[in-house]
C-alpha positions in Angstrom: 0.0 0.0 -0.1 1.5 3.6 -0.8 2.1 6.1 1.9 0.3 8.8 -0.3 4.1 10.7 -0.4 4.8 12.3 -4.0 8.1 11.7 -5.1 10.4 14.5 -6.6 11.3 14.2 -10.1 15.1 13.6 -11.1 16.6 16.7 -10.0 19.5 19.1 -11.7 21.9 19.6 -8.7 22.5 23.0 -10.1 19.0 24.3 -10.0 16.7 21.6 -7.8 13.0 22.0 -7.7 11.0 24.0 -5.1 7.5 23.5 -4.1 5.8 26.8 -4.7 8.5 28.2 -7.0 8.9 26.2 -9.9 7.0 23.1 -8.8 3.3 22.9 -7.6 3.1 24.1 -3.8 1.0 20.8 -3.1 4.1 18.8 -3.8 5.8 19.8 -0.7 6.4 22.0 2.2 8.7 24.9 1.9 10.7 26.5 5.0 11.2 30.0 4.3 14.1 32.2 6.1 14.4 35.7 6.6 17.9 37.4 6.4 18.2 39.6 9.5 20.9 42.6 8.9 23.1 43.4 11.8 24.2 41.6 14.8 21.5 40.7 17.7 22.2 42.7 20.8 22.3 40.4 24.0 19.4 40.1 26.1 18.5 43.1 28.0 20.5 45.4 25.8 18.1 46.6 23.5 17.6 50.1 25.5 21.1 50.9 24.8 20.7 50.5 21.0 18.0 52.9 21.1 15.1 50.4 21.9 15.9 48.2 18.7 17.4 44.6 19.0 18.2 44.3 15.7 20.3 47.2 15.2 24.0 46.9 14.4 26.0 47.0 17.7 28.6 49.9 17.9 28.1 50.6 21.6 31.6 50.0 22.8 30.6 48.2 25.9 29.1 45.9 24.0 31.0 45.5 20.6 33.7 43.6 21.6 36.7 43.9 19.3 40.4 43.6 19.3 42.4 45.6 16.7 46.3 45.4 15.4 48.3 47.3 13.6 51.3 45.5 11.4 54.4 46.8 9.6 55.4 45.7 6.2 57.0 42.7 7.3 53.4 41.6 8.8 54.7 41.9 12.3 52.2 42.7 14.9 53.1 46.3 16.4 50.0 47.1 18.8 47.4 45.2 19.9 44.6 47.1 21.7 41.7 45.1 23.6 37.9 45.4 23.9 38.1 47.3 26.9 40.3 50.0 25.7 37.4 51.2 23.5 34.6 51.9 26.3 35.4 55.2 27.8 33.7 54.3 30.7 35.8 51.3 31.7 38.2 51.9 34.2 40.6 50.1 32.1 40.2 52.5 28.9 43.2 53.1 26.8 45.1 50.5 29.2 44.5 47.3 27.4 47.1 48.3 24.7 50.5 46.2 24.0 53.1 47.7 21.9 55.6 45.3 20.4 59.4 46.3 19.0 61.8 44.2 16.8 65.2 44.2 16.7 67.0 44.4 13.4 66.8 40.7 12.8 62.7 41.0 13.4 63.0 39.3 16.7 60.9 40.6 19.6 62.9 42.6 21.7 60.4 44.6 23.6 56.7 43.9 24.9 55.1 47.3 26.3 51.9 46.8 28.2 49.7 50.3 28.5 52.4 52.4 26.6 52.5 56.0 27.6 50.2 55.7 30.9 51.1 55.5 34.5 50.7 51.8 34.3 53.2 51.4 31.6 55.1 48.2 31.8 57.8 46.8 29.9 59.2 43.3 29.0 62.8 42.9 27.2 64.3 40.1 25.7 67.8 39.5 24.4 69.0 36.7 22.4 71.8 34.2 21.3 73.8 34.8 18.2 72.0 32.2 16.8 68.6 33.5 17.5 67.6 31.8 20.7 66.2 33.4 23.6 68.7 34.0 26.3 67.2 36.5 28.8 64.2 38.2 29.6 63.7 41.1 31.9 60.5 41.5 33.4 58.2 44.4 34.0 59.5 45.0 37.8 63.0 44.6 36.7 62.7 47.6 34.0 60.5 50.0 36.6 62.8 52.6 37.9 62.2 52.9 41.7 61.0 49.2 41.8 64.2 47.9 43.6 64.7 45.4 41.6 66.2 47.0 38.6 69.8 45.3 39.3 68.1 42.0 39.5 69.4 39.3 37.4 67.2 38.5 34.2 65.3 35.3 33.8 68.0 33.2 32.1 68.1 30.3 29.6 71.5 28.8 29.4 71.8 26.4 26.2 74.2 23.7 25.4 77.5 25.0 23.4 77.1 22.2 21.1 73.5 22.2 19.9 70.1 23.8 20.3 69.2 22.1 23.9 68.2 24.0 27.2 70.8 23.0 29.9 69.0 25.3 32.2 66.3 27.7 33.0 67.0 30.2 35.7 64.8 32.7 37.8 66.4 36.1 38.7 67.2 34.4 42.2 69.5 31.8 40.1 67.4 29.0 40.8 66.0 26.6 38.3 66.0 23.5 36.5 69.4 21.9 35.1 69.4 18.7 32.9 71.6 16.9 30.5 70.9 15.1 27.1 72.2 12.0 25.5 73.5 12.3 21.7 69.6 11.8 20.6 68.3 14.6 22.5 66.7 12.5 25.5 67.1 13.9 28.9 68.9 11.6 31.4 69.5 13.9 34.2 67.8 16.5 35.7 67.6 18.4 39.0 66.9 21.7 40.7 69.9 23.9 41.4 71.0 27.6 42.2 73.8 28.9 40.7 75.5 32.7 39.7 77.6 31.4 37.1 75.9 31.4 33.7 78.8 28.9 32.7 77.3 26.2 35.2 80.9 25.3 35.7 79.7 25.9 39.4 76.0 25.1 40.8 74.7 23.5 44.0 72.3 20.7 43.8 69.2 21.5 45.3 66.6 18.7 45.2 65.0 16.4 42.6 67.6 14.4 40.8 66.5 12.2 38.4 68.3 9.8 36.1 66.6 8.0 33.2 68.3 5.5 30.5 66.6 4.3 27.2 66.7 1.5 25.0 67.6 1.6 21.4 63.9 2.6 20.2 64.4 5.6 22.8 61.8 4.3 25.4 62.7 4.4 29.2 63.7 1.3 30.5 65.1 2.9 34.5 64.3 5.9 36.0 65.7 6.8 39.5 64.6 9.4 41.8 67.6 9.9 44.0 67.6 9.8 47.6 71.3 10.8 48.1 73.2 13.4 46.0 74.2 11.6 42.5 77.6 11.8 41.4 78.4 13.5 38.2 76.8 12.1 35.7 77.8 10.7 32.1 74.9 11.7 30.2 75.3 8.8 27.8 75.2 6.3 30.5 73.3 7.9 33.6 73.6 6.0 36.9 70.7 4.0 37.9 70.0 2.7 41.7 69.8 -0.9 41.7 71.6 -1.3 38.4 75.0 0.1 38.8 75.0 1.7 42.3 73.2 0.4 45.4 69.5 0.2 45.3 69.7 2.3 48.4 70.9 5.2 46.6 67.5 6.2 45.1 64.0 4.9 44.1 63.6 3.3 40.5 61.2 2.5 38.2 61.8 0.0 35.7 60.1 -0.5 32.2 60.1 -3.7 30.1 58.5 -4.1 26.5 57.7 -7.1 24.3 57.0 -5.9 20.7 55.6 -9.5 19.5 53.0 -10.8 21.7 51.4 -13.9 19.8 50.9 -16.5 22.3 49.7 -17.3 26.0 53.2 -16.0 27.5 54.8 -12.3 27.6 58.3 -11.7 27.0 59.0 -9.2 29.3 62.6 -8.5 30.5 63.7 -5.5 32.8 67.0 -3.5 32.7 68.1 -5.3 36.1 67.9 -8.9 34.6 64.5 -9.7 36.3 61.7 -11.2 34.0 57.8 -12.0 33.9 55.1 -11.1 35.8 53.8 -12.4 39.4 50.4 -13.3 38.2 48.9 -15.0 35.2 47.1 -13.4 32.3 44.5 -15.0 29.9 46.4 -13.9 26.4 44.7 -16.5 24.5 41.5 -14.7 24.9 43.1 -11.9 23.2 43.4 -13.7 19.2 46.9 -12.3 19.0 48.9 -14.4 16.4 52.1 -14.1 14.3 50.4 -13.0 11.5 48.9 -9.9 14.0 50.8 -9.6 16.7 50.2 -7.4 19.7 52.6 -5.6 21.9 53.1 -5.1 25.9 54.6 -2.8 28.2 55.5 -3.5 31.7 56.2 -1.2 34.6 57.7 -1.8 38.0 57.5 0.7 40.7 59.9 1.0 43.3 57.5 -0.9 45.8 57.9 -4.0 43.4 54.5 -3.7 41.9 53.9 -4.3 38.0 51.3 -3.0 36.1 51.0 -3.9 32.2 49.5 -3.0 29.4 48.7 -5.1 25.9 47.7 -3.7 22.4 46.6 -5.5 19.4 48.5 -5.2 16.0 46.1 -1.9 15.3 47.8 -0.1 18.5 44.5 -0.5 20.4 44.5 -1.3 24.4 43.2 -4.8 24.7 44.4 -5.8 28.3 45.5 -4.3 31.3 46.4 -5.2 34.8 47.4 -3.5 37.8 50.1 -4.5 40.7 47.5 -7.0 42.0 46.9 -8.5 38.7 43.3 -7.3 38.2 42.6 -7.0 34.6 40.4 -5.1 32.2 39.8 -6.9 28.9 38.6 -4.5 26.1 37.1 -6.2 22.8 36.6 -4.4 19.9 34.3 -4.8 16.6 31.5 -6.9 17.9 28.8 -6.9 15.5 25.2 -7.1 16.9 21.5 -5.8 15.8 23.5 -3.9 12.8 25.8 -1.9 15.2 29.5 -2.3 15.8 30.2 -2.4 19.5 33.2 -2.2 21.9 33.1 -3.9 25.2 35.0 -3.7 28.5 35.1 -6.6 30.9 36.7 -7.2 34.3 37.7 -10.7 36.0 34.0 -10.9 37.1 32.9 -10.7 33.5 31.0 -7.5 34.5 30.8 -6.0 30.9 30.3 -2.1 29.6 29.4 -1.7 25.9 
């Protein structure tokens, strides 16, 4: 039995038929739209717009805009925020920023609220190869602030390559780090120093060393409990590996890049291997044709967590330090839909 619905004729996609326009009105329902020119004012603002809520917004208390000026190279010279356009706003004329560049086109000065009593200047210097070296903040550039003689915020770079060695605040405190040949951070610490060559520095706290495997993945990371000796950034010390375990708290990592059967081949950097609990890997349906991968982490207390992914890189099984697991099953087709199911050891499931 028919539904009584009229079917449209074959359409020209450039000029489709419209009921009531070039086809009988009885063939369909046409929705009309009206173009409204101008912006609609926020609720309650109609009185500001001479009683009309459909007039273009011009009142600075409603028209929120930010304007910029640029030089011939396209660099921003000034930025003026919305509050600068409202004479009744206490910030009128203050929400303006001016940018000054050096001959190399690098930003060397940022001026907030220029020409006012609230003016604040930030200045920046660079190394010969264009990397930021120092930054003086508004207090340091304000005559009479008492901070004019303070050292600048300083970034110290590795002489060999564009890698940060240290970032220091005006008091000389900051983060120091060393990297291996591949640029991976192998040693980091909080330091204090007045020597920008870093030949003399005091280690304050938070010494951490990290080793990596050939693929750049961490294999061991030590949070030091005693002062660490000077480190070789290519071969940093790890507590429990080449120095006594009591010297620090070490987290270990192990990887299996070809999970295909009922066992995992997980070997930690200290030579230990395996998991203290069993997992049902057969239920994951991994095979040599579509192998999965696994990563295990052993914390300083000895608890091991593991996550297994399928050949597509999706997590399919994870277990906490007690061996309590959670399994994810993908691509379940049911009722014309494709489902993802999450199961726990009690076979409780979420779809």
